[in-house]
C-alpha positions in Angstrom: -9.6 4.4 12.2 -7.4 1.4 11.2 -5.0 3.3 8.9 -2.1 3.4 11.3 -2.4 -0.3 12.3 -2.4 -1.5 8.6 0.3 0.9 7.4 3.7 -0.6 6.4 7.0 1.2 6.0 8.7 1.5 2.6 12.0 -0.3 2.1 15.0 0.5 -0.1 13.7 -2.0 -2.7 10.0 -1.1 -3.0 7.3 1.1 -1.7 4.8 -0.5 0.5 1.1 -0.8 -0.4 -0.8 2.2 1.0 -3.2 1.7 3.9 -6.1 2.9 1.7 -5.3 0.3 -1.0 -5.0 -2.4 1.6 -8.4 -1.5 2.9 -9.9 -1.3 -0.5 -8.5 -4.7 -1.5 -10.0 -6.3 1.6 -13.4 -4.6 1.3 -13.5 -5.6 -2.4 -12.7 -9.2 -1.5 -15.3 -9.3 1.3 -18.0 -7.6 -0.8 -17.6 -9.5 -4.0 -15.8 -12.7 -3.1 -13.5 -12.1 -6.1 -10.6 -14.6 -6.1 -7.1 -13.3 -5.2 -6.1 -13.8 -8.8 -8.7 -11.3 -10.0 -7.7 -8.8 -7.3 -4.1 -9.3 -8.3 -4.8 -8.0 -11.8 -7.2 -5.3 -10.6 -4.8 -3.8 -8.0 -1.5 -4.8 -9.5 -0.5 -6.5 -6.2 0.9 -10.1 -6.0 -1.5 -12.9 -5.0 0.9 -13.8 -2.1 0.7 -10.3 -0.7 -3.1 -10.2 -1.0 -3.2 -13.4 0.9 -1.4 -11.6 3.7 -3.3 -8.3 3.4 -6.9 -9.6 3.7 -6.5 -11.5 7.0 -4.4 -8.8 8.5 -6.9 -6.0 7.7 -9.8 -8.2 8.8 -8.1 -8.7 12.2 -7.5 -4.9 12.5 -11.1 -4.1 11.5 -12.4 -6.7 14.0 -10.3 -5.1 16.8 -11.2 -1.5 15.9 -14.9 -2.3 15.6 -15.3 -4.9 18.4 -17.6 -2.6 20.4 -20.0 -2.4 17.4 -19.7 -5.7 15.6 -19.9 -9.1 17.3 -18.3 -11.9 15.3 -19.4 -15.5 16.0 -16.8 -18.2 15.4 -18.2 -21.6 14.7 
């Protein structure tokens, strides 16, 4: 559903984080509230990258599920 919108291309220097892993990191953060540092060690992804992944995947989920989930911004 959101795999294509959260997928990134590999570079010469490193492989990108798979869409499945990006989604799992985000869902784990939302479900548990684990700090980025904890997720960093669990998924072996830098804290800086996690801080980019979580908001990006949340935006994509919000767009994909906007017909089913209404988000209220305070």
